[in-house]
Every structure is written in C-alpha cells, then in structure tokens.
N, C-alpha and C positions, 0 to 999 in steps of 0.2 A: 486621740492618741495615734502617733505616726503607723502606716503600715510596717510591718514586719515579715517575712517570708517564714522566719522560724517560729514566729508566734502563732501564725496561721496552722503552720504543721503541727505544733504543739495543740493547739485546740482543736483540730481535725483529729487527732490522737485520742485525747479524750473523750471527744463526743462520739467516736467509731467504737470506743473499748468500755461497754458497760461493765466489766469488772471493776470499776472504780481504780484504775492503776495508781500506783505509787510514780513517783520521778524518776526513779530509777526505771520502772517499766516503761513509762513512755520514753524515755531516753532508747533503751534497747530495740522499741517498735520501730522508732524514727532511725535510729543508727544505720539500720540494714540499707534502706535507700539513700540516706542523708547522712554519709560518713563524716561530712564536715562539721556536724552540730556537736556540741560539747554538753556534758552535763550540767555546767554551770548555766549554759544558756536556756536548757529546760526547765531547771530550777527557777532562774529569773522569770522567764513567761509564765510558768505556772502560778507563780505568787501575783503576779501583775494580772494574769486572767481572772484570777481568785478574787483580787481586790476590785477589779473592776465590773465584776458580777458574771462573767461570762461563763466562768465555771464555778464550782463549789469546791472547797477546800474542806476535807472532812478530816479532823484532827482524832487520832486514836491513841489511846494510851498504851504506853510500852511499845509503839509500832510507829513507822514514817506515815506522814500524811497521805491520804487518799484524795483524789480528784475526781469529781463527776461533773458531766457534761449535762445531766440534766437539772436544770437550774429552777422547777417549779418545786415549791417548798414540799419536802418530804422526808422521811426519817429514815434510819439505816440499821440494819441487823448485822453483826459481826460474828461469824462462825470461829468461835475458840479452838477448832480442830484445825481446819484448813486456811483459815484467814481471809477468806472470802467476803466481801462486803455486798450486801443486796438491798434493793431499795424496798421500802415499806410505806406504803400509803395507809394513815392511819386517822381517819376523820374525828375519831375521838378526843384528838388534841386540837379541832379546828378552833379559833379563837382565842387560844390559850394567851397570846402576847395581849389581846384587848382585855381578858379576865384578870391577869396580873395587873396590868394598869389600873382597870376600875377597883381592885380591891387594895392597892397599894400605893398608886400612884407612881409607879416605877415605870420609866418610859422604855420599853422593850426594845432592842434595835435587833434582835434576833435569838434564835436559841436552837439548839441541837439535840437529839435524841438518838443514842444508839443502844439498840437493844442486842445482848450478848447470848451467846446459847450455840447449839448446834445446827446446822444446816441438815436437812432429810438424808442428803448423801452420806455424812459423816454418822449420823444416827444409824443409818443402815449398816455401814461399816463397824459397827460397836463402839464409836466415840462418844463418849458422854453420856448423859440420862436424857429420855424423853419423857421424865417426869415434869410438872410445873410447879 
C-alpha cells in the first residue's frame, strides 16, 4: 500500500483516542490541525485501515461504526445511556473459533461480541438498572 499522509493521520487519531471514535469524531479531531482534510478522505482511510487490519471496525446496531486502534482480539461493551464503547478482555471465550470449527466444520474467519448495558458513571447518574 502506498504511503499517504492523510491515512497516517487517520491511523494516529484512532490509535491515540481510546474512545473508539466514529468517522465524524476522527474528522473533527483531525480538522483542527489539518483544515484541508475532508470527511470523505477520513471515511475512505478508515475503511482501508480496517480492511488491512491496522484498526478494527466495530459495527454497532442503530449507530455509526466505531473504530479501535487496539487490534489484539478483544470484545466491547456499549453503554446504552452515554454511547461510550469500552474494551472488554474476556478469556471465557478464548478458543471459540476453534470450538465452533471442531463441532460444526464451519471455518470461522472472525467474530465480534458487544455487551450492552450501563457504564458505572451512567449507573451513578441514575440511568438504567444495575441488576443482572
């Protein structure tokens, strides 16, 4: 892949912002110091970076995609109140792809798990229930 300054800026913005930004958030982060960058350029580079495995695209139901610079396999939690996305290390599902293949013959190429609920901050603010 040919070097692109804009692509490098997009990659850096995602890696330096653990908030799992949307394309719009990446655009606004970059626009301050790079007024020439367009939203289309941000979208194009986010998609290219996710296709090449340099970042992870997190598709969220009823929301725009989020992007994660942490590419080691892990899961995510989505707060239904504030919309923040948090990383979740869950060893319980280690080897899931292999278990699926062993029991079904299905060749798994990947999977995503998104846990929904309310973050501690939103729980303290009275949003949602803390019950399991």
